[in-house]
N, C-alpha and C positions, 0 to 999 in steps of 0.2 A: 570059078564060082559065079561070075557075072554072066557067063554064057549059059550056065545051068539055070539061073534065075530067068533069063530071057526066054529060054526054051520052055520053061514051066509056064510063063505068062502067055506065050504063043499057043501052047497046048490048051490052056484054060480058055483062051479067047476062041479058038476053033471049036472047042467043046460047047461053049455057050452059044455060038452061032448055030451049030447043028441042033442043039436042043431047042432053040427058038423056032427054027424052021419046022420041027416036028410038032411042036405045041400049037403053033398058029394055024396049021392045017386042020386041027381037030376042033378048033373053036368056031362056032357058028358066026356068020357075019352079022346077023341081027338077033341079039339075045332077046328072048321073050321073058318079061318079068311077070311073075305071079303076083297079082295085086294083093293077095292075102299073105304073101311071104313076109316074114318079119325082117326088120332092119338088123344089121349085124350087131350082135350082143357085145357090149364092152363092159360097162359097169354093172349091168343087171346080172351078170354071171355070178357075182358074189352076193346077190340079194336074195331075199326070201319074200315071195309074193304075198304070203299070208301076213307077214309083218308089214309089208308095203300097203296092204289094204287098210290096216289099222292106222298107219301113218297118214294115209290119204284121208281117212275120215276124221282123225283127230287134229290135223293141222290146217283145216279150213279148205282143203282142195274140193271136198264134196259139196261145199256151200255154193260153189260157182260152176263146177263141172260134173256132168252126169258120166257114168261109166258106160253109157250107150251112145248112140248117135244124136241124142236129144240135146238141143242147146238150152242151157240155163242162162246164167250171166255170161259164161264163157262157152266155148264149143264142147260138145260131148267128146270124150276122149277115146271112144272105141276106134281102134285102128290107128292110133297116133304113132305106134311103132311098127306099122306095116308099110310096105312099099306104097300102097295106095293112099295111105294117110287117113286122117279123120274126116268126117263129114262136116263141112262148114255151112252156115246159113246162106241162103241165096244172096248173091252180090259180094260175098267174101271169097277172095282168091289170093292165096299166097304163092301160087305157082309151084307147089310142091315143097316149098321151104317153110321155115318158121316165120312168125310175124316180123322178126328182126332181120329177115333176109338170109339167115344162115341155113345151110343144108339141114334137113331133118335127120340127124343122127342121134344116137343115144347120148353122146357127150354134149351135143348142142341142146338137146332137150333138157339135160341136167342143168346146164348153164342157164337156160331160160327159167327153169323152176326156181333156181337160187336167186337170180338177178331180177327176174320179171321183165316187164317192158310193156310197150303200147303196141297194139295191133289194130286191125280194122274193126274189131268187135269192141275193144275197150282196153282198159289198163289191167295188167296182171301184176299184183305185188309179188315181190320175191319172198321166198320162204327160207328160214334158217333151219337147215337140216344137217345132221352129221353125214359124213360120207356113207356110213352104213345105212342110215335112213334113206338117203338118196338112192343107193343101190337097191334097197327094198322097194321103194316107190317105182323105180324103173322096172324091176322084176314084175311088179303088179301091173304096170301099164302094158307090159308085154302080153299079159293074159287077156287084155281087152281088145278082142278082134271083132270085126263086123260079121 
C-alpha cells in the first residue's frame, strides 16, 4: 500500500513537471497589457450595473466623483477598474495603486469605498453599503471606461 502511494506521488510529480514545461514555452516573456482591459471581476459579477448607477447617485458618490475623467472634489472614476486606471489631476500619482497603497483590485476598491481614507486629493468618507449595493456599484464602475 505504501509503495503504491509513493508510486502515485512520483507519477503525479512527473506529470506536473512535464505540464509546467509545455505551458511555460507557450507564454510570452513580456506580456502586453491592454490599458483598456478591465481588472479581474470578483464582486461585480453578482452586481447589477443599473442598480449600481442608482446607488452611486443616491449615496453621495456623484457629489464628489464624475463618471468621466473630470475631477470634481475627487477624481473622475472613468477607468477606475481598468488596467490603466482613472485619470488623476496633475501632480497626483498613486503609482497604479489606490491612495492607501493597496493594489487596485475590485476587492480593494470595495474596501476603499466602505472604509474611505485620505489620498493626495483629499479625504474620502466611507459609505455604509450592503454587500449587494457594493456589488452593484462595482458592476456600475466597470462600465465607466475611458
